[in-house]
N, C-alpha and C positions, 0 to 999 in steps of 0.2 A: 668414700661417704660422699653423699650429695650435699646440696646446699639449700638452705631455706630460700624461698622466693615469693614476693608478694606482688607480682606483676599481675595484670589482667589481660585476658584474651577474650575477644569477641567471637561469639558463635551465633550468627543470625542476629536476633534482637537481644540476646542474653550475654552478659558479661561475666566470665568465670575466672576466679581468682586462682592463679598458680601458686600453690604453697610450698612446693619442693621441686628442685631440678636435679637431674643426675650429675655426678661429678664430671668434670671436663675430661678426666682420664678414664671414664667408665668403660670405654672399649679395651682397655688394657688392664684395668684394676678389678674387673668383676669376673665372676665365673661364667656369666653369659657372654661377656666379651671374649673370654678364653675359648668358648665354645664356637663363637662366630669365626674366630682366627683359625680354629682347627678345622672348621668346615672349608675354609678357603684352601688350606693346605691339602685338603681331600679333593679338591677340584669341583666343590659344590657351588661355588660362585663367591663373589666378593660382597658380603653382606656389611653394610655400613649403618644400618638403623634397624630399630625393632620392627617397624612396619613391615619392611622386606622380609625379614626373618619369619615373622608370624605368617605372611602370605605363602612363603615357600613351604613353611611346616604343614600347612592345611592343604595346599595344592599337591604336595608329594608326600602323603602320610606315611607310605611305606618306606620311602627313603629317609624321611626324618626319623621315624622310630628305629629303624636300623642304625642309624648314625648315633642315636641316644645309647642304644644297646652298646655299640663299639666305643663310644666316647668314654663311658663309665665302666668299660671292661667287664661286662656281664657275661660274655662268651665270646666264642669265635665270631669273626666278621659275618654279618648276615647281609644278602642283598634284598633290594626292596620287595621283590616278589616272595622271599622267604619270610620277611617281616609281617606283611599283610597279604595273605593268600587269597582272601575273599573279603571285599569291603562292604558287602550287603549288610544292611541293619534291618532286624537284629540277626545275630548270627556270624558277624564278622569273625574271621579266622586269622589269628595272630600267632606268628612264630610257630606253626603247627609240628615242625620237626625238631624243635629245640626243647631242652630241659634245663632247669635251674632250681635254685632253692633261695627263697626270700631271706631265711635266717642267715645263710652264708654271706649274703651281701651286707646285711646289717652289721654282722660281727666281724666283717673285714675292718670296719672302722678306719678307712683309709687315712693316712697322714697322722695317725695317732700312735703313740708307743704304749707298750703294754701296761705301764704304771700311770698313765693319763686317766684322770677321773672322766668317766663317760655317762654315768648316771648319778644324778643328785635327787634324793628323795626327801621332801619336807612333808611334815604331817602334823596335824592337831592331835594325834593319837600316841606319837612316840618321838624320840630324838631323830635328828637327821641321819640318813643312811645313805653312804656314797658307795659307788662301784668303780673300780678301775676297769680298763678294758680287759685285762687279764682275769680279774675276778668275775666279771660278767660272764666271760666264756667259760669259766669253770663252773659257775652256777647253772647256766644253761646246760652244759654238758651232764651234770649231776641230775638235774631235773629230767632230761631226756632219758637218762639211764633209768630213773625212777619210773617213768612212763613205759619204758620197756618192761620193767618187772611186773607192771599192772596190766600188761598185755595191751597197751595202746599202741596202735599202728597206723599205718597210712590209710587215711580216709576216715578214721574214728573221730567222733566229735568229744571236744573237751569243753566243759562249761565252767566259767570262771565268775564267781559271785565275790569280785574283788574290787576294792578301790584303786585309785590311781597311785599305785606303789610300785617299788622295784620288782617285787615278787610277781605281779601281774606281767610285767615285761619279760621276765625270765620264762614264765609259763608260756607265753605267746611263743617266744623264739624256740623253746623246747618242742612244742607241738610242731611248729613250721619245720624244724630240723628233721622231724620223722614223717612229715607228710600228713600228720594229724590235723584236724580242722578245729580251729579256736573260735569260741563265742563267748562274749563277756557281757555281763549286766552289772551296773553299779549297784552296791548294797543298799542304796537308798530306794531302788526299785521295789514295789511291793510284790507280794507272792503271786497274785493273779497276773500281773503285767510280766514277770519272769517266766511263770509256767506257760502263758500264751506264746512266748517266743521259743522256749527251749523244748516244749512237747512236739514242736514240729520238726526238730531235728535230732530227737532221741540221743542225747549224749551219754556216753559210757562212763564218764568220770565227771564229778563235781568238785571243784576247789573252792572253798568258801571261807570268809572270815567269821569270826564270832560276833563282831560288832565294830564300831568305829566311834571316833570322837568328832563332833562338829562344834567347833568353838569350844564353849565350856560344857557342852551337852553330850553325855554319853548315850549312845544308841545300841542296844543289844539286838543282834539278829539271829540269835540261837534258835528262836521259835520259827522264824521264817525259814531258816535252813531244814529244820525238821519237816516243815510243811512242804518244802520242795522235794525233800527225799521221798515224801509220800506221793506227790504229784507226778515225778519223773521215774516211771517203772523200768526205764531203759538203763538205769544207773547200776553199774557194777561195783563202784567204789566211790568214796568221799574222802577228800583231803581237808584237814582243818588247819587253817592258819590262825594262830592265836595272836591277834592283832592288839586286843585290849586286855589280855591276860587270862581269858577264859578258853576252855576246850570245848569242841563239839564232840558229844558222846559218839561212841562207836565209829570212829573215823581215824584214819591214818594221819599222823601230824606232818606238817610241811617239812620239818627237819628230817622226819623219817624218809619222805619222798626223795630228798637230796642227800641221804646219808651215804651213798656209795658214789665216789668220784668215778667219772667216766671220761672216755675220749671224746672230744668234739668232733662229730661226724654229721654228715648231711645226706639226706635222701633226695636225689635229684628227681624232680617230677615235671610232667608236661607244663607248658606255659599256662594253661588254664585250669590246672589242678587247684581245687579249693585251698585257700589259705585261711580265711576266717569268713564268718557269717555276721554281717550287721543287719540292723532291723530298720524298717521304716517307723515313724513315731508310734503308729498304732492307735492314734487318738480317736479314729472313726471307724475302727474295725480291727481285725486280726493283724498283727504286724507281719509286714512282708520280710521273710528271710532271705536277705540279699547276699548271694555268694560272690566273694572276690577271690580272684586267683593269684597265685604266686607272681606270675609274669607281669600282669597289668599292674598290680600294686608296685612292684619293684621298679618298672620303668617310669610310671607316673610319679611316684614320690621322689626318685632320683632327679627327674626334670624339675620338679616344682621346688624342692628343698635347696637344690644346688644352684639352679639357673635363676628361678624367680625370687626366692628369698636370699640368694647369695650366700648360703651357709656352707662352711667348710671347717677344717681343723682350726681350733682356736675360737669357735663360736659355742655359745650356750643357748640352746633353743628351749623356749617355754611356750606353752599354750594353756590357759587355765581350762580344765576340762575334766570329765570323768570317764570311766571305762564304758559308760553307756552312750558315748557321742564319738562319731568318726574322727573327731579331731585328735582323740587320744591314739588311735591308730596312726594317724598322720604324725604325730609327735614321736612315736616309737620308731619311725624310720630315720630319725636324725642321724644316727651313727653310720648309716650307709653312706652319707656325704662327709663324714668325719666330725660332725657336730655332737656335742654332748646334750643330753636331754635334762631338763629339770622338771621333776614331777611334783605336784602338790596335792595333798588329800585334806580337806577341811573347809571351814567356812572362810570364803575370801575377803570377807569384810569383818573379821574379828581380829582385834578388838574394834577396828574401825576401818573406813575406806582407804586408809593409807598402808594397810598391811600388805597389800600385794606389791606395791612399789618398794617397800622396805625389803621384801623377799627378792625383788629383781636386784636390788643393790648389794644384799648380802650374798647372793649366789653368783654374782657376776654375769647376769642374763645379758646376751647381746642383742637377742630377738624376742620380744614380749608379745605374745598373742593373747586375746581375751575376746569377750563378746561385745557387740556394740551397746547393749543395755548396760554393761558394766561401765563402759566409758562414759556413757551419758549420766549414769547415776553418780560417778565421781564428780563430774562436772557439776551436776546440780547440787551436790553436797559440799561444793566449794573447795575440793581437794585440788591442789597444784602439786603433782607428783614430783616434778623437778625441785620442789622447795622442801619436801619432806624426806627425800632420798637421793642419794647420789646415782644418777643415772647416766653418768658420763660414757659407760660402755654401751649404752643402748644405741644400735644403729638401725634397728628394724622394730616396727609396731604393727601388730596385725589385729584386725577385727573381722569377726564373721558371726553368724548365727541370725543376723537380720541386717537390713541395709543400715549402713552408717549414715546419717543425715549430715548436711553441710556444717552444722555447729559442732558436730563430733569431730569432724576433719580439723576444724579451726582449733578445737581444744587440744588435740594431740600436739599440734604445732606451737601453740601459745603456752601450754601448761606442762607438757610432758618432755618432748624431745624435738627442739626446732630443726636439728639436722638429720633426723631419722627418716628412713622411706617408710611411709605408711601404706601398708597392704591391705586394703578392704577386699576381702576375699569371699567369693560365692561359688558354691557348687553343691556338695551335699553327700548324704550317706550313699546315694545311688552310685556315685562314682569315687567316693572316698577321696575327695581332692576339691580344689576349686578350679572351675574352667574360666573364671574372670578373676582377675587379681591385680598384682603389681609386678614390676620389673624394674631392675635397676637402671635400665636404659631410657626409661620414659618418665615424664613429670608426673606429679600429683596435683590434680585440680580439686578445687574444694567441692565436695559433694558427689564426686564422680570416680568410679572404679577405673584404675589406670589403663587396663588393657584386657584384651582377651588373650588367654594363656597360649603358649606354644603348643601345637598339635591339637587345639580345640577350636573347631570351626562352629563357633557360636554366632548365631544370627537372630535377627527379630523378624518375625513373620507377620504380615498385616493380614487383614481380614480375609484377603484372596489367597492366603497361603504362599505369598511371594515375599522375598526379602525387602524390607524397607530401611532406609538409613535417615537418622534424625527424627524418627517417629517411634512412638511406643508400639511394641508388638510382643507377640508371644516369644519367649525364649525357646529356641530350638537349637539342637546341634545336628548338623547335616552331613558330618562324616564321622566314622567310627573313632572311639578312643580306647586304648587297651585296657584301661580301668572301668569301662562299662561292665556291668555285672556279667559273670559267667552265666547267671541265671538265678532263679528263686529255688531255694531247697524245696523238693518234693513236687516241682511243677514240671512234670515229665514231658508234657507237650508243648511247654512254653507259652501257654495261652495267658497265664496271669502276667508274665513278663511283657508280652505284646500289648496287652491291655493297658499296663501301667504307663507305657511310654510311646507306644507306636501306633495307637488306634486312631489318633486325630490326624496325623500326617504319615501315611504309610512310607516306611523307609527313612523317616526322619524322627529323631528323638525330640519329644515334647516335654520340657521340664516343669511347666506349671507355674512359671513366673512371668511378669511383665518386665521387658527390658527396653531401653532406648541405647542405640549405638550412635554415637556422635561421629561426624566426619573427621575427627582426629583420632578416632580409635578408642576413646573412653567409653565407658558404659554406666548406665544409671538403672538399677533395679527398683521398681516401685511397689513391690509386694506380689502376693501370690495371685495368679490370674483366676483361680477358683474362688477368692475372696474378694473379688473386685467390687467397688461401689460404682453403680452406674446410674446416673440421675438424668433424666432428660436426654438419653442417648449419649451422654458424656461419661467417659471412664475416669474414675478417680482412684489413684493409688493410695493404699492405706499407709504406707511409709512416711509420705510427706504430711499426712494428716497427724500422725502420731509426733512427729517432729515439732509441729507448731503447738499441739495442745500439751505436750509433756515439757515444754519449755517454759510453761507457766509456773510460777512458784506455788499457786494454789493447787496443782495437779502433780500427784506423784506417778500415776500410771493411767493408761486409758485403753479402751477397746471400742472399736466402731463396727457396726453392723448395718447393712442395707436390707430392708425387707422389700421385695418386690410387689407390685400390685398385679394381681392375676388379671385384672381388666385393662392393663396397659398404662396405667397411671403412673406418676413419678415414684411411687412407692414412699418408704419412711426411712430416714436416716437416724439410727439411734446411736447416741454416744454414751457409754459408761466410763465413769471416772473413779479413781481412788484419789480422794482429796488429801491434801497435807494437813496434818493435825487434826484429822477427823472434822474438818470444815463441812458445813452443810451446802448442799446445793442450793442456792438461792437465786433471786432474779439477778443480783449483781454479778455472780459467777456466770451465769448464763450469757449476760451481755458481754462480759470479758471474752469468754470463749468464742462467741459468735463474732465479735469485733476482730479477734486475731485471726480466725480462720478466713473472714471475709477479706480482711486486708492482705493477708499473706498468701492466700490461695485464691478463693473465689467465693461468690455467694452460695454456689451449689454445695461447698463444703460445710455450711452451717447446718448443724443437726436439727431435726424436727423436735427431737425429745433428748433430754439429758438426765441420766440417773447416776446416783452413787452407789458404788459396790464396795465391799471390804477389800477385795483383791482381784485382779485380772488372772484367769486361769491360763497357766503355762505348762509346757512340757518340761521334762527334766533337763533339756538343753536350753530352755529359756524362751522358746517360741509361744507366741500368743495363739489361742484357739478360737479364731474367728468362725469357722465354719461350725464346729460343735456348739458354740453358743447360739448361732442362728438356727440351728436345729432345734435347740431346747427352747428357744423363744417361740418357735412356731409348732410347739407341742410334742416333740419328740422326748421321751423319758431320758433322763440322764444316762441311764445304764446303756441305752441304744445309741445315744449321741456322741458317747466319748467313752474310751477306755481309761477309766479313772486311774488304773494302775501305773499309766504311762505319764502321769501328770506329777508336777512338783507340788501342786496344791489343789487336790480333787475337791476339798471342800468348798472352794470358791465357786463351784458351779450351782450351788444351792440357791444363791442370790438370784441367778438369772432365771432359775426355775420359778421363784417368786415373781419376778417381773414378767414371766410369760402370761400370767392371768391378766396383768394390765395391757399387755400388747394385744391379747385376743379381745379384751373388752373395748379397747380403742377402735378396733375393726368394727 
């Protein structure tokens, strides 16, 4: 374990506080250190620090990923030319002559005995459910046998309308074991949103719950399941999981699917064979069905979970998520590195904001992951997690979903776990991982992502399309990663895929974020590049804006939009706030917000107009909808501006529609 540190280091005119330092024996006590030692034994070189290891991993991607393959015993030794046969993007060719199976890697659970608990499922809907390694294997084998009986085979799609529970894990692994393709949507997704996703992939089987409990509120989903059966004419069968005690009519039960024990067997498939299909948020159009392959996910998750998160046997890994967010897929891979997974389905703030931290203590979580908004909400509500729960086992804290501001970093070390490694992770559904994050060999600086991840050649491109250091630029990836999508389902000529990532810089992946890479290798992401606020030729990041505004006691949430002037003027900066306690937006609040933004950021950050709204529209994974709101404000109907079925609170858009008239009249 590392140690807290409160030193300051100077970078140019900035002084950045160091909050955590690696343990002095990190090279011998961590899995990344073990990997470096192994590389030395293999004759790859004498690596003594993370910077050198990262540089080698991106300079020699074929060698690096071949070594990941060998180090984690995925298969027979591979040479670099066998690992990366073609480095061109898009279309890089990885391990073209090798076969494997993701489920085999997960169910190996290295370092775990058969009677070790490997899955812990907590829920608002029922009592705790745990599975040992042996029991998980038995359940997967039985589920796979059930899939065989239903005629589900290699390449067939299976749709899961399931919450974050052990049955969803079992189904994913059973599908993978047979080479079937898994796709999940959380049951809080509306019918239109789910149908928009699954009609594109034509599933043969639907597995669904009858409903779920969210805190003390019961949600019945039987009508939604009935509607989906009507929408999805490709379905041959439906399996009903009675999660809250009700049955779905005319469906096979989950217990019937698993009624016959079977032998645990695996269908070996090519490296790029589809494993599962994830989806873009779909907030501004039809969601993109992103296909991830067995090989890319296996290697990427082995690397991230073992080397970057330092997970292994004895660890219990948790990330608050739903089956509609890629972090769930990331979590499911934990047994592949010997770690147990902790699942939670329900309201994370029921009965209050201390509930998640008590869950961590009760289940022995060693690595706790959540979203940046949740950490900031805990801070704002005055929760001191280490005082409400025993977090002595916690050695890692993870944050993702949106940039974690400096005060969020400070909160982790002051109120949660002063000795834990904080991993502020950024990546996405597109790669089903983080390409910038943390590592046990590098320190944590306040407000900065610790490093670019191994094998991820992340760079910042300036206006001329050239790499810049110490300046904000477009986040790009200039060398292939194995977990880049196999493609989009149904995109036969690859045109949608190329348009999504490679149209701006041919042969280079453009991710759509602004990033600054410092001279010590840390990173700062300041928001989406397509949601940039630009005033007087100066680019303003949204994340730093929210950090200042939402730190005010008077503000619970906020959203900022910049409307350009067609005639080249400065445009208008509009700030929408959700006030605390229903407070009115008056002159005093306007002065307070202007003073804080001017003093903390710059006069350019002071909004031209300030409005109160009941809620900020967010996706089901918690991201703010800046672009759809901007479209609504400039006259686009809600139905065209946003796919409301993909939102956690679609009703929130109505308030912006009402303000669109004021915006137009102002012009």
